[in-house]
DOKE-202863 format. One record per residue (C-alpha): residue number from 1; residue in one letter; chain; x, y, z. Coordinates in nm, 4 decimals, m for minus. Layout:
N
<rec k="NUM" r="a" c="A" x="X" y="Y" z="Z"/>
...
//
This chain:
345
<rec k="1" r="m" c="A" x="0.9541" y="m2.6905" z="m1.7745"/>
<rec k="2" r="t" c="A" x="0.9149" y="m2.8695" z="m1.4804"/>
<rec k="3" r="d" c="A" x="0.6821" y="m3.1874" z="m1.4444"/>
<rec k="4" r="n" c="A" x="0.6517" y="m3.1752" z="m1.0903"/>
<rec k="5" r="p" c="A" x="0.3307" y="m3.1070" z="m0.9348"/>
<rec k="6" r="i" c="A" x="0.2788" y="m2.7384" z="m0.8052"/>
<rec k="7" r="a" c="A" x="0.3741" y="m2.7098" z="m0.4425"/>
<rec k="8" r="a" c="A" x="0.1549" y="m2.5256" z="m0.2152"/>
<rec k="9" r="a" c="A" x="0.4117" y="m2.2385" z="m0.1580"/>
<rec k="10" r="v" c="A" x="0.5279" y="m1.9060" z="m0.2353"/>
<rec k="11" r="f" c="A" x="0.8948" y="m1.8164" z="m0.1871"/>
<rec k="12" r="g" c="A" x="1.1188" y="m1.5260" z="m0.2380"/>
<rec k="13" r="c" c="A" x="1.4630" y="m1.4937" z="m0.3759"/>
<rec k="14" r="a" c="A" x="1.7939" y="m1.3482" z="m0.2765"/>
<rec k="15" r="g" c="A" x="1.8719" y="m1.0592" z="m0.5362"/>
<rec k="16" r="h" c="A" x="1.8074" y="m0.8947" z="m0.8603"/>
<rec k="17" r="e" c="A" x="1.8257" y="m1.2157" z="m1.0593"/>
<rec k="18" r="l" c="A" x="1.7870" y="m1.5603" z="m0.9746"/>
<rec k="19" r="t" c="A" x="2.0939" y="m1.7746" z="m0.9302"/>
<rec k="20" r="a" c="A" x="2.1757" y="m2.1170" z="m1.0791"/>
<rec k="21" r="a" c="A" x="2.0921" y="m2.2741" z="m0.7333"/>
<rec k="22" r="e" c="A" x="1.7679" y="m2.0946" z="m0.7087"/>
<rec k="23" r="r" c="A" x="1.6593" y="m2.1796" z="m1.0632"/>
<rec k="24" r="a" c="A" x="1.7407" y="m2.5611" z="m0.9888"/>
<rec k="25" r="f" c="A" x="1.5456" y="m2.5380" z="m0.6539"/>
<rec k="26" r="f" c="A" x="1.2339" y="m2.3786" z="m0.8158"/>
<rec k="27" r="r" c="A" x="1.2507" y="m2.6277" z="m1.1092"/>
<rec k="28" r="d" c="A" x="1.2512" y="m2.9144" z="m0.8574"/>
<rec k="29" r="c" c="A" x="1.0065" y="m2.7732" z="m0.6078"/>
<rec k="30" r="n" c="A" x="0.7802" y="m2.5770" z="m0.8580"/>
<rec k="31" r="p" c="A" x="0.6451" y="m2.3551" z="m0.5892"/>
<rec k="32" r="l" c="A" x="0.3022" y="m2.1936" z="m0.6765"/>
<rec k="33" r="g" c="A" x="0.4759" y="m1.8257" z="m0.6840"/>
<rec k="34" r="l" c="A" x="0.7318" y="m1.5877" z="m0.6256"/>
<rec k="35" r="i" c="A" x="0.7211" y="m1.2711" z="m0.3708"/>
<rec k="36" r="v" c="A" x="0.9543" y="m0.9933" z="m0.4373"/>
<rec k="37" r="f" c="A" x="1.0863" y="m0.7394" z="m0.1873"/>
<rec k="38" r="g" c="A" x="1.3059" y="m0.4280" z="m0.1949"/>
<rec k="39" r="r" c="A" x="1.6114" y="m0.6478" z="m0.2255"/>
<rec k="40" r="n" c="A" x="1.4969" y="m0.7818" z="m0.5578"/>
<rec k="41" r="i" c="A" x="1.4207" y="m0.4422" z="m0.7093"/>
<rec k="42" r="n" c="A" x="1.6369" y="m0.2053" z="m0.8911"/>
<rec k="43" r="n" c="A" x="1.4599" y="m0.0784" z="m1.1967"/>
<rec k="44" r="p" c="A" x="1.1584" y="m0.1746" z="m1.4125"/>
<rec k="45" r="a" c="A" x="1.3411" y="m0.3825" z="m1.6726"/>
<rec k="46" r="q" c="A" x="1.5534" y="m0.5540" z="m1.4247"/>
<rec k="47" r="v" c="A" x="1.2153" y="m0.6636" z="m1.2110"/>
<rec k="48" r="t" c="A" x="1.0248" y="m0.7676" z="m1.5546"/>
<rec k="49" r="d" c="A" x="1.3355" y="m0.9921" z="m1.6387"/>
<rec k="50" r="l" c="A" x="1.3179" y="m1.1303" z="m1.2909"/>
<rec k="51" r="v" c="A" x="0.9492" y="m1.2120" z="m1.3026"/>
<rec k="52" r="a" c="A" x="0.9774" y="m1.3761" z="m1.6568"/>
<rec k="53" r="d" c="A" x="1.2946" y="m1.5684" z="m1.5529"/>
<rec k="54" r="f" c="A" x="1.0901" y="m1.7229" z="m1.2696"/>
<rec k="55" r="r" c="A" x="0.8035" y="m1.8156" z="m1.4894"/>
<rec k="56" r="a" c="A" x="1.0142" y="m1.9465" z="m1.7286"/>
<rec k="57" r="v" c="A" x="1.1928" y="m2.1809" z="m1.4872"/>
<rec k="58" r="v" c="A" x="0.8490" y="m2.3234" z="m1.3376"/>
<rec k="59" r="g" c="A" x="0.7131" y="m2.3434" z="m1.6907"/>
<rec k="60" r="r" c="A" x="0.3942" y="m2.1544" z="m1.5958"/>
<rec k="61" r="s" c="A" x="0.3119" y="m1.8083" z="m1.7586"/>
<rec k="62" r="d" c="A" x="0.0325" y="m1.7643" z="m1.4935"/>
<rec k="63" r="a" c="A" x="0.2481" y="m1.8530" z="m1.1802"/>
<rec k="64" r="p" c="A" x="0.1538" y="m1.5746" z="m0.9392"/>
<rec k="65" r="v" c="A" x="0.3949" y="m1.3091" z="m0.8677"/>
<rec k="66" r="l" c="A" x="0.3142" y="m1.1225" z="m0.5174"/>
<rec k="67" r="i" c="A" x="0.4503" y="m0.8006" z="m0.3748"/>
<rec k="68" r="d" c="A" x="0.3570" y="m0.5981" z="m0.0534"/>
<rec k="69" r="q" c="A" x="0.2710" y="m0.2472" z="m0.2327"/>
<rec k="70" r="e" c="A" x="0.0311" y="m0.0962" z="0.0134"/>
<rec k="71" r="g" c="A" x="0.1543" y="0.2695" z="m0.0267"/>
<rec k="72" r="g" c="A" x="0.3202" y="0.4583" z="0.2675"/>
<rec k="73" r="r" c="A" x="0.5785" y="0.2734" z="0.4598"/>
<rec k="74" r="v" c="A" x="0.5033" y="m0.0600" z="0.3134"/>
<rec k="75" r="a" c="A" x="0.6071" y="m0.0309" z="m0.0357"/>
<rec k="76" r="r" c="A" x="0.8639" y="m0.2195" z="m0.2248"/>
<rec k="77" r="l" c="A" x="0.8530" y="m0.0151" z="m0.5444"/>
<rec k="78" r="k" c="A" x="0.9771" y="0.3261" z="m0.4672"/>
<rec k="79" r="p" c="A" x="1.0964" y="0.6436" z="m0.6479"/>
<rec k="80" r="p" c="A" x="1.2600" y="0.7521" z="m0.8804"/>
<rec k="81" r="h" c="A" x="1.1053" y="0.4724" z="m1.0948"/>
<rec k="82" r="w" c="A" x="0.7595" y="0.4595" z="m0.9168"/>
<rec k="83" r="r" c="A" x="0.5534" y="0.6963" z="m0.7398"/>
<rec k="84" r="n" c="A" x="0.5260" y="0.7486" z="m0.3433"/>
<rec k="85" r="a" c="A" x="0.1769" y="0.6299" z="m0.2987"/>
<rec k="86" r="p" c="A" x="m0.0105" y="0.7527" z="0.0182"/>
<rec k="87" r="p" c="A" x="m0.0614" y="0.5149" z="0.3214"/>
<rec k="88" r="a" c="A" x="m0.4107" y="0.3921" z="0.3730"/>
<rec k="89" r="g" c="A" x="m0.4505" y="0.6250" z="0.6734"/>
<rec k="90" r="r" c="A" x="m0.4175" y="0.9105" z="0.4716"/>
<rec k="91" r="l" c="A" x="m0.6565" y="0.7869" z="0.2287"/>
<rec k="92" r="g" c="A" x="m0.9147" y="0.7194" z="0.5056"/>
<rec k="93" r="a" c="A" x="m0.8859" y="1.0585" z="0.6841"/>
<rec k="94" r="l" c="A" x="m1.0676" y="1.1863" z="0.3625"/>
<rec k="95" r="v" c="A" x="m1.4032" y="1.0406" z="0.4979"/>
<rec k="96" r="a" c="A" x="m1.3872" y="1.3148" z="0.7705"/>
<rec k="97" r="t" c="A" x="m1.2879" y="1.6102" z="0.5517"/>
<rec k="98" r="a" c="A" x="m1.4653" y="1.5349" z="0.2076"/>
<rec k="99" r="g" c="A" x="m1.7165" y="1.2466" z="0.2750"/>
<rec k="100" r="i" c="A" x="m1.7230" y="0.8559" z="0.2235"/>
<rec k="101" r="d" c="A" x="m1.7741" y="0.8924" z="m0.1471"/>
<rec k="102" r="v" c="A" x="m1.4755" y="1.0915" z="m0.2052"/>
<rec k="103" r="a" c="A" x="m1.2732" y="0.8654" z="0.0089"/>
<rec k="104" r="c" c="A" x="m1.3768" y="0.5533" z="m0.1797"/>
<rec k="105" r="e" c="A" x="m1.3315" y="0.6968" z="m0.5147"/>
<rec k="106" r="a" c="A" x="m0.9510" y="0.8314" z="m0.4025"/>
<rec k="107" r="v" c="A" x="m0.8715" y="0.4941" z="m0.2817"/>
<rec k="108" r="r" c="A" x="m1.0027" y="0.3112" z="m0.5914"/>
<rec k="109" r="l" c="A" x="m0.8042" y="0.5487" z="m0.8035"/>
<rec k="110" r="n" c="A" x="m0.4966" y="0.5013" z="m0.5948"/>
<rec k="111" r="s" c="A" x="m0.5235" y="0.1228" z="m0.6477"/>
<rec k="112" r="r" c="A" x="m0.5644" y="0.1736" z="m1.0144"/>
<rec k="113" r="l" c="A" x="m0.2415" y="0.3505" z="m1.0249"/>
<rec k="114" r="l" c="A" x="m0.0829" y="0.0729" z="m0.8240"/>
<rec k="115" r="a" c="A" x="m0.2021" y="m0.1883" z="m1.0551"/>
<rec k="116" r="a" c="A" x="m0.0568" y="0.0315" z="m1.3465"/>
<rec k="117" r="e" c="A" x="0.2671" y="0.0225" z="m1.1977"/>
<rec k="118" r="l" c="A" x="0.2511" y="m0.3505" z="m1.1055"/>
<rec k="119" r="a" c="A" x="0.1059" y="m0.5305" z="m1.4086"/>
<rec k="120" r="p" c="A" x="0.3594" y="m0.4076" z="m1.6716"/>
<rec k="121" r="l" c="A" x="0.6288" y="m0.5609" z="m1.4560"/>
<rec k="122" r="g" c="A" x="0.4222" y="m0.9174" z="m1.4467"/>
<rec k="123" r="i" c="A" x="0.3595" y="m0.8717" z="m1.0927"/>
<rec k="124" r="d" c="A" x="m0.0084" y="m0.9777" z="m1.0587"/>
<rec k="125" r="v" c="A" x="m0.0877" y="m1.0306" z="m0.6959"/>
<rec k="126" r="d" c="A" x="m0.0615" y="m0.7313" z="m0.4430"/>
<rec k="127" r="c" c="A" x="m0.0848" y="m0.8067" z="m0.0784"/>
<rec k="128" r="a" c="A" x="m0.3281" y="m0.5477" z="m0.0096"/>
<rec k="129" r="p" c="A" x="m0.5715" y="m0.4022" z="0.1317"/>
<rec k="130" r="v" c="A" x="m0.5024" y="m0.4195" z="0.5023"/>
<rec k="131" r="a" c="A" x="m0.8444" y="m0.4662" z="0.6666"/>
<rec k="132" r="d" c="A" x="m0.7286" y="m0.4545" z="1.0124"/>
<rec k="133" r="v" c="A" x="m0.9041" y="m0.2271" z="1.2871"/>
<rec k="134" r="p" c="A" x="m0.6597" y="m0.0554" z="1.5039"/>
<rec k="135" r="v" c="A" x="m0.7640" y="0.0151" z="1.8783"/>
<rec k="136" r="p" c="A" x="m0.6102" y="0.2356" z="2.1280"/>
<rec k="137" r="g" c="A" x="m0.2970" y="0.1023" z="2.2802"/>
<rec k="138" r="a" c="A" x="m0.2263" y="m0.1454" z="1.9914"/>
<rec k="139" r="h" c="A" x="0.1224" y="m0.1770" z="1.8543"/>
<rec k="140" r="d" c="A" x="0.2044" y="0.0560" z="1.5647"/>
<rec k="141" r="i" c="A" x="0.2925" y="m0.2235" z="1.3304"/>
<rec k="142" r="i" c="A" x="m0.0378" y="m0.1607" z="1.1688"/>
<rec k="143" r="g" c="A" x="m0.1122" y="0.2025" z="1.2543"/>
<rec k="144" r="d" c="A" x="m0.1526" y="0.4177" z="0.9266"/>
<rec k="145" r="r" c="A" x="m0.1547" y="0.1214" z="0.7086"/>
<rec k="146" r="a" c="A" x="m0.5221" y="0.0698" z="0.8414"/>
<rec k="147" r="y" c="A" x="m0.7743" y="0.3004" z="0.6714"/>
<rec k="148" r="s" c="A" x="m0.9790" y="0.3852" z="0.9850"/>
<rec k="149" r="t" c="A" x="m1.0727" y="0.2809" z="1.3515"/>
<rec k="150" r="d" c="A" x="m1.4241" y="0.2379" z="1.2211"/>
<rec k="151" r="p" c="A" x="m1.4909" y="m0.1230" z="1.1253"/>
<rec k="152" r="g" c="A" x="m1.7569" y="m0.0168" z="0.8782"/>
<rec k="153" r="l" c="A" x="m1.5387" y="0.2262" z="0.7160"/>
<rec k="154" r="v" c="A" x="m1.2524" y="0.0023" z="0.6835"/>
<rec k="155" r="g" c="A" x="m1.4617" y="m0.2659" z="0.4957"/>
<rec k="156" r="k" c="A" x="m1.5997" y="0.0039" z="0.2510"/>
<rec k="157" r="l" c="A" x="m1.2590" y="0.1641" z="0.1894"/>
<rec k="158" r="a" c="A" x="m1.0648" y="m0.1744" z="0.1679"/>
<rec k="159" r="h" c="A" x="m1.3304" y="m0.2971" z="m0.0618"/>
<rec k="160" r="a" c="A" x="m1.2509" y="0.0124" z="m0.3138"/>
<rec k="161" r="c" c="A" x="m0.8984" y="m0.0659" z="m0.2985"/>
<rec k="162" r="a" c="A" x="m0.9712" y="m0.4240" z="m0.3957"/>
<rec k="163" r="i" c="A" x="m1.1846" y="m0.3165" z="m0.6712"/>
<rec k="164" r="g" c="A" x="m0.9110" y="m0.0671" z="m0.8239"/>
<rec k="165" r="l" c="A" x="m0.6563" y="m0.3365" z="m0.8212"/>
<rec k="166" r="l" c="A" x="m0.9026" y="m0.5953" z="m0.9991"/>
<rec k="167" r="e" c="A" x="m1.0044" y="m0.3299" z="m1.2529"/>
<rec k="168" r="g" c="A" x="m0.6077" y="m0.3055" z="m1.3220"/>
<rec k="169" r="g" c="A" x="m0.5549" y="m0.6786" z="m1.3715"/>
<rec k="170" r="v" c="A" x="m0.3987" y="m0.7250" z="m1.0181"/>
<rec k="171" r="i" c="A" x="m0.5301" y="m0.9642" z="m0.7491"/>
<rec k="172" r="p" c="A" x="m0.5736" y="m0.8054" z="m0.3997"/>
<rec k="173" r="v" c="A" x="m0.4770" y="m1.0111" z="m0.1001"/>
<rec k="174" r="i" c="A" x="m0.6896" y="m0.8838" z="0.2155"/>
<rec k="175" r="k" c="A" x="m0.4877" y="m0.8845" z="0.5337"/>
<rec k="176" r="h" c="A" x="m0.4693" y="m0.9849" z="0.8076"/>
<rec k="177" r="i" c="A" x="m0.7629" y="m1.2122" z="0.8445"/>
<rec k="178" r="p" c="A" x="m0.9303" y="m1.2275" z="1.1136"/>
<rec k="179" r="g" c="A" x="m0.7838" y="m0.9102" z="1.2218"/>
<rec k="180" r="h" c="A" x="m0.4481" y="m0.7751" z="1.3454"/>
<rec k="181" r="g" c="A" x="m0.5428" y="m0.4559" z="1.4667"/>
<rec k="182" r="r" c="A" x="m0.5664" y="m0.5200" z="1.8543"/>
<rec k="183" r="a" c="A" x="m0.2316" y="m0.6812" z="1.8772"/>
<rec k="184" r="r" c="A" x="m0.0261" y="m0.5232" z="2.1383"/>
<rec k="185" r="a" c="A" x="0.2994" y="m0.6609" z="1.9931"/>
<rec k="186" r="d" c="A" x="0.4631" y="m0.6855" z="1.6484"/>
<rec k="187" r="s" c="A" x="0.4112" y="m1.0265" z="1.5085"/>
<rec k="188" r="h" c="A" x="0.7440" y="m1.0041" z="1.3252"/>
<rec k="189" r="a" c="A" x="0.9270" y="m1.0390" z="1.6415"/>
<rec k="190" r="e" c="A" x="0.6863" y="m1.1940" z="1.8886"/>
<rec k="191" r="l" c="A" x="0.3422" y="m1.3759" z="1.9283"/>
<rec k="192" r="p" c="A" x="0.0644" y="m1.1130" z="1.9973"/>
<rec k="193" r="i" c="A" x="m0.2141" y="m1.2573" z="2.2307"/>
<rec k="194" r="v" c="A" x="m0.5595" y="m1.1136" z="2.1856"/>
<rec k="195" r="d" c="A" x="m0.7905" y="m1.1748" z="2.4827"/>
<rec k="196" r="e" c="A" x="m1.0869" y="m0.9960" z="2.3786"/>
<rec k="197" r="p" c="A" x="m1.4303" y="m1.1935" z="2.4001"/>
<rec k="198" r="l" c="A" x="m1.5461" y="m1.3517" z="2.0889"/>
<rec k="199" r="a" c="A" x="m1.8489" y="m1.1290" z="2.0786"/>
<rec k="200" r="a" c="A" x="m1.6482" y="m0.8203" z="2.0711"/>
<rec k="201" r="l" c="A" x="m1.4237" y="m0.9630" z="1.7909"/>
<rec k="202" r="e" c="A" x="m1.7227" y="m1.0500" z="1.6008"/>
<rec k="203" r="r" c="A" x="m1.8695" y="m0.6777" z="1.6399"/>
<rec k="204" r="t" c="A" x="m1.5273" y="m0.5273" z="1.5359"/>
<rec k="205" r="d" c="A" x="m1.2275" y="m0.7035" z="1.3946"/>
<rec k="206" r="f" c="A" x="m1.4150" y="m0.9790" z="1.1901"/>
<rec k="207" r="l" c="A" x="m1.6750" y="m0.7082" z="1.0259"/>
<rec k="208" r="p" c="A" x="m1.4395" y="m0.5618" z="0.7633"/>
<rec k="209" r="f" c="A" x="m1.3334" y="m0.9205" z="0.6488"/>
<rec k="210" r="r" c="A" x="m1.7225" y="m1.0208" z="0.6129"/>
<rec k="211" r="t" c="A" x="m1.7476" y="m0.7194" z="0.3723"/>
<rec k="212" r="l" c="A" x="m1.4485" y="m0.8490" z="0.1836"/>
<rec k="213" r="a" c="A" x="m1.5476" y="m1.2277" z="0.1988"/>
<rec k="214" r="h" c="A" x="m1.5973" y="m1.2620" z="m0.1717"/>
<rec k="215" r="l" c="A" x="m1.2370" y="m1.1399" z="m0.2622"/>
<rec k="216" r="p" c="A" x="m0.9923" y="m1.3786" z="m0.4274"/>
<rec k="217" r="w" c="A" x="m0.7223" y="m1.3930" z="m0.1646"/>
<rec k="218" r="a" c="A" x="m0.6614" y="m1.3411" z="0.2059"/>
<rec k="219" r="m" c="A" x="m0.3627" y="m1.3483" z="0.4432"/>
<rec k="220" r="t" c="A" x="m0.3681" y="m1.4955" z="0.7841"/>
<rec k="221" r="a" c="A" x="m0.2740" y="m1.3065" z="1.0981"/>
<rec k="222" r="h" c="A" x="0.0011" y="m1.4555" z="1.3097"/>
<rec k="223" r="v" c="A" x="m0.2015" y="m1.3718" z="1.6179"/>
<rec k="224" r="l" c="A" x="m0.3401" y="m1.5909" z="1.9103"/>
<rec k="225" r="y" c="A" x="m0.7124" y="m1.5213" z="1.9925"/>
<rec k="226" r="s" c="A" x="m0.7415" y="m1.6454" z="2.3507"/>
<rec k="227" r="a" c="A" x="m1.1218" y="m1.6897" z="2.3196"/>
<rec k="228" r="i" c="A" x="m1.1125" y="m1.8918" z="2.0255"/>
<rec k="229" r="d" c="A" x="m0.7854" y="m2.1109" z="2.0512"/>
<rec k="230" r="p" c="A" x="m0.5824" y="m2.0386" z="2.3571"/>
<rec k="231" r="e" c="A" x="m0.2690" y="m2.2508" z="2.2296"/>
<rec k="232" r="r" c="A" x="m0.2387" y="m2.1513" z="1.8567"/>
<rec k="233" r="p" c="A" x="m0.2233" y="m1.8490" z="1.6554"/>
<rec k="234" r="a" c="A" x="m0.4729" y="m1.7998" z="1.3469"/>
<rec k="235" r="t" c="A" x="m0.2030" y="m1.9214" z="1.0869"/>
<rec k="236" r="t" c="A" x="m0.1594" y="m2.2487" z="1.2509"/>
<rec k="237" r="s" c="A" x="m0.5100" y="m2.2820" z="1.4385"/>
<rec k="238" r="q" c="A" x="m0.7731" y="m2.5071" z="1.2668"/>
<rec k="239" r="r" c="A" x="m1.0340" y="m2.3879" z="1.4820"/>
<rec k="240" r="v" c="A" x="m0.9665" y="m2.0438" z="1.3767"/>
<rec k="241" r="i" c="A" x="m0.9630" y="m2.1082" z="1.0217"/>
<rec k="242" r="s" c="A" x="m1.2419" y="m2.3486" z="0.9977"/>
<rec k="243" r="e" c="A" x="m1.4863" y="m2.1940" z="1.2363"/>
<rec k="244" r="i" c="A" x="m1.4154" y="m1.8172" z="1.2126"/>
<rec k="245" r="i" c="A" x="m1.2395" y="m1.7577" z="0.8697"/>
<rec k="246" r="r" c="A" x="m1.4231" y="m2.0011" z="0.6610"/>
<rec k="247" r="d" c="A" x="m1.7512" y="m2.0427" z="0.8506"/>
<rec k="248" r="r" c="A" x="m1.8472" y="m1.7176" z="1.0546"/>
<rec k="249" r="i" c="A" x="m1.6525" y="m1.4583" z="0.8104"/>
<rec k="250" r="g" c="A" x="m1.7419" y="m1.6831" z="0.5109"/>
<rec k="251" r="f" c="A" x="m1.4182" y="m1.6221" z="0.3293"/>
<rec k="252" r="d" c="A" x="m1.3708" y="m1.9136" z="0.0662"/>
<rec k="253" r="g" c="A" x="m1.0964" y="m1.7804" z="m0.1641"/>
<rec k="254" r="v" c="A" x="m0.7200" y="m1.8557" z="m0.1656"/>
<rec k="255" r="l" c="A" x="m0.5914" y="m1.8297" z="0.2161"/>
<rec k="256" r="v" c="A" x="m0.2295" y="m1.7863" z="0.2411"/>
<rec k="257" r="s" c="A" x="m0.0184" y="m1.7776" z="0.5684"/>
<rec k="258" r="d" c="A" x="0.1663" y="m1.4629" z="0.6559"/>
<rec k="259" r="d" c="A" x="0.5427" y="m1.5069" z="0.6396"/>
<rec k="260" r="l" c="A" x="0.6583" y="m1.8251" z="0.7961"/>
<rec k="261" r="s" c="A" x="0.9878" y="m1.6524" z="0.9159"/>
<rec k="262" r="m" c="A" x="0.8268" y="m1.4282" z="1.1535"/>
<rec k="263" r="q" c="A" x="0.8753" y="m1.5065" z="1.5338"/>
<rec k="264" r="a" c="A" x="0.5186" y="m1.5180" z="1.6218"/>
<rec k="265" r="l" c="A" x="0.5228" y="m1.8740" z="1.5340"/>
<rec k="266" r="k" c="A" x="0.7226" y="m2.1497" z="1.7108"/>
<rec k="267" r="g" c="A" x="0.9248" y="m2.4382" z="1.5859"/>
<rec k="268" r="d" c="A" x="1.1417" y="m2.5049" z="1.2970"/>
<rec k="269" r="l" c="A" x="1.0477" y="m2.3719" z="0.9536"/>
<rec k="270" r="a" c="A" x="0.9241" y="m2.7113" z="0.8230"/>
<rec k="271" r="s" c="A" x="0.6957" y="m2.7709" z="1.1447"/>
<rec k="272" r="r" c="A" x="0.5578" y="m2.4063" z="1.0758"/>
<rec k="273" r="a" c="A" x="0.4799" y="m2.4892" z="0.7231"/>
<rec k="274" r="d" c="A" x="0.3315" y="m2.8158" z="0.8064"/>
<rec k="275" r="a" c="A" x="0.1207" y="m2.6775" z="1.1012"/>
<rec k="276" r="a" c="A" x="m0.0253" y="m2.3877" z="0.8828"/>
<rec k="277" r="l" c="A" x="m0.1185" y="m2.6345" z="0.5817"/>
<rec k="278" r="t" c="A" x="m0.2629" y="m2.8892" z="0.8309"/>
<rec k="279" r="a" c="A" x="m0.4669" y="m2.6067" z="1.0072"/>
<rec k="280" r="g" c="A" x="m0.6315" y="m2.5219" z="0.6589"/>
<rec k="281" r="c" c="A" x="m0.4156" y="m2.2535" z="0.4856"/>
<rec k="282" r="d" c="A" x="m0.4080" y="m2.3349" z="0.1046"/>
<rec k="283" r="v" c="A" x="m0.0696" y="m2.1738" z="0.0657"/>
<rec k="284" r="v" c="A" x="0.2390" y="m2.1164" z="0.2762"/>
<rec k="285" r="l" c="A" x="0.4535" y="m1.7986" z="0.2503"/>
<rec k="286" r="h" c="A" x="0.8062" y="m1.7610" z="0.3036"/>
<rec k="287" r="c" c="A" x="0.9831" y="m1.4427" z="0.2466"/>
<rec k="288" r="t" c="A" x="1.3413" y="m1.4278" z="0.3416"/>
<rec k="289" r="g" c="A" x="1.4896" y="m1.5628" z="0.0192"/>
<rec k="290" r="v" c="A" x="1.7444" y="m1.7774" z="0.2145"/>
<rec k="291" r="l" c="A" x="1.8033" y="m2.0848" z="m0.0088"/>
<rec k="292" r="a" c="A" x="1.8402" y="m2.3534" z="0.2833"/>
<rec k="293" r="e" c="A" x="1.5430" y="m2.2141" z="0.4572"/>
<rec k="294" r="m" c="A" x="1.3142" y="m2.2663" z="0.1384"/>
<rec k="295" r="q" c="A" x="1.4811" y="m2.6262" z="0.0872"/>
<rec k="296" r="e" c="A" x="1.3766" y="m2.7143" z="0.4455"/>
<rec k="297" r="i" c="A" x="1.0153" y="m2.6066" z="0.3886"/>
<rec k="298" r="a" c="A" x="0.9947" y="m2.7772" z="0.0538"/>
<rec k="299" r="q" c="A" x="1.0688" y="m3.1052" z="0.2361"/>
<rec k="300" r="v" c="A" x="0.7215" y="m3.1029" z="0.3946"/>
<rec k="301" r="v" c="A" x="0.5055" y="m2.8989" z="0.1447"/>
<rec k="302" r="p" c="A" x="0.2474" y="m3.1100" z="m0.0438"/>
<rec k="303" r="a" c="A" x="0.1219" y="m3.0530" z="m0.3920"/>
<rec k="304" r="l" c="A" x="m0.1446" y="m2.7876" z="m0.4331"/>
<rec k="305" r="s" c="A" x="m0.4919" y="m2.9374" z="m0.3070"/>
<rec k="306" r="d" c="A" x="m0.7749" y="m2.9571" z="m0.5732"/>
<rec k="307" r="r" c="A" x="m0.9809" y="m2.7179" z="m0.3702"/>
<rec k="308" r="a" c="A" x="m0.6994" y="m2.4551" z="m0.3593"/>
<rec k="309" r="a" c="A" x="m0.6594" y="m2.4859" z="m0.7473"/>
<rec k="310" r="e" c="A" x="m1.0339" y="m2.4149" z="m0.7811"/>
<rec k="311" r="r" c="A" x="m1.0082" y="m2.1261" z="m0.5370"/>
<rec k="312" r="l" c="A" x="m0.7122" y="m1.9889" z="m0.7579"/>
<rec k="313" r="r" c="A" x="m0.9127" y="m2.0370" z="m1.0830"/>
<rec k="314" r="r" c="A" x="m1.2091" y="m1.8366" z="m0.9316"/>
<rec k="315" r="g" c="A" x="m0.9763" y="m1.5590" z="m0.8138"/>
<rec k="316" r="r" c="A" x="m0.8295" y="m1.5318" z="m1.1639"/>
<rec k="317" r="e" c="A" x="m1.1717" y="m1.5030" z="m1.3282"/>
<rec k="318" r="m" c="A" x="m1.2466" y="m1.1969" z="m1.1096"/>
<rec k="319" r="i" c="A" x="m0.9971" y="m0.9995" z="m1.3345"/>
<rec k="320" r="p" c="A" x="m1.1624" y="m0.8384" z="m1.6359"/>
<rec k="321" r="q" c="A" x="m1.0936" y="m1.0255" z="m1.9472"/>
<rec k="322" r="a" c="A" x="m0.9382" y="m0.7331" z="m2.0968"/>
<rec k="323" r="p" c="A" x="m0.8588" y="m0.4659" z="m1.8332"/>
<rec k="324" r="p" c="A" x="m0.9375" y="m0.1187" z="m1.9405"/>
<rec k="325" r="a" c="A" x="m0.6334" y="0.0755" z="m2.0521"/>
<rec k="326" r="a" c="A" x="m0.5632" y="0.3152" z="m1.7500"/>
<rec k="327" r="d" c="A" x="m0.4908" y="0.6576" z="m1.8460"/>
<rec k="328" r="g" c="A" x="m0.2272" y="0.7148" z="m1.5670"/>
<rec k="329" r="g" c="A" x="m0.2277" y="1.0787" z="m1.5887"/>
<rec k="330" r="a" c="A" x="m0.5942" y="1.1443" z="m1.5989"/>
<rec k="331" r="i" c="A" x="m0.6109" y="0.9137" z="m1.2805"/>
<rec k="332" r="a" c="A" x="m0.3431" y="1.0801" z="m1.1053"/>
<rec k="333" r="a" c="A" x="m0.4626" y="1.4165" z="m1.1878"/>
<rec k="334" r="r" c="A" x="m0.8168" y="1.3079" z="m1.0427"/>
<rec k="335" r="l" c="A" x="m0.6730" y="1.1577" z="m0.7466"/>
<rec k="336" r="d" c="A" x="m0.4482" y="1.4992" z="m0.6731"/>
<rec k="337" r="e" c="A" x="m0.7658" y="1.6807" z="m0.7044"/>
<rec k="338" r="l" c="A" x="m0.9613" y="1.4442" z="m0.4472"/>
<rec k="339" r="m" c="A" x="m0.6660" y="1.4788" z="m0.2085"/>
<rec k="340" r="r" c="A" x="m0.6688" y="1.8475" z="m0.2257"/>
<rec k="341" r="r" c="A" x="m1.0315" y="1.8637" z="m0.1787"/>
<rec k="342" r="g" c="A" x="m0.9795" y="1.6851" z="0.1354"/>
<rec k="343" r="a" c="A" x="m0.7078" y="1.8819" z="0.2498"/>
<rec k="344" r="g" c="A" x="m0.9330" y="2.2110" z="0.1896"/>
<rec k="345" r="t" c="A" x="m0.6786" y="2.3333" z="m0.0721"/>
//
């Protein structure tokens, strides 16, 4: 067990098990948590062992372990060991064919199944739901990862997703606050710039996040909103985080950056991490699993702040003390019934 303070970072790792060098790094750095990707996943027993090993190294049984398991094209757990969950857009389409109540039930049940797959592995944080609102001409990086183009529907359906995850003992991370739907570029490759006036952003992009502002975690958008801060993307903009995310939207949960290695951000990794934390992110996220990169970031990442620790505590309290046992077969059957009803079959 490490005696070092918890560092305000979540890191990845390289493969199916921790190397000796990774163990030494995690022991010394004591990052808040771990994020797993497809490169880290082989079968349920292996993933369970990897998660348990990380927690043993840092000496915290409650160290968060994250994953991007949205369904559709963003899914790290795949067949044959795990189901092929539908994308958000397919679930959102049920509104038009079967009504909002059916769509919300389907979204919640789908998330219960996601949680039922994640929780036994020890993965307790899912980077979902996507609460972005796509617009015509936007880059397809969001696309069917969004529930709808209607901000009100996005808020309702994303809330149903979050409730399903929480019911299953998994913390949701709403993304990408305050909105990635207008981006005309992929922030993995370059910085998207949104020139929409603030009033329009208030009516559309920010609306779902207001509905979800009570939830425990959110992930920032690597998007520059010229009407708010013409120089810095949201992740590194004190003005966006303070005035928009914390004040206008009202989100007071754990704010984690999107991946620092994405090319929307400029400068070396240490300066990116420092800029995100200085701007007001509680935690920075680095996903590549490249040890040298993690070591660079660790040089500048401070201990988790008291306020961030309190936000983490409040988030954990949103999970039921004893999450009800999920009858996966019954939930899957009901979800299938709702999907078929929406398809008219």
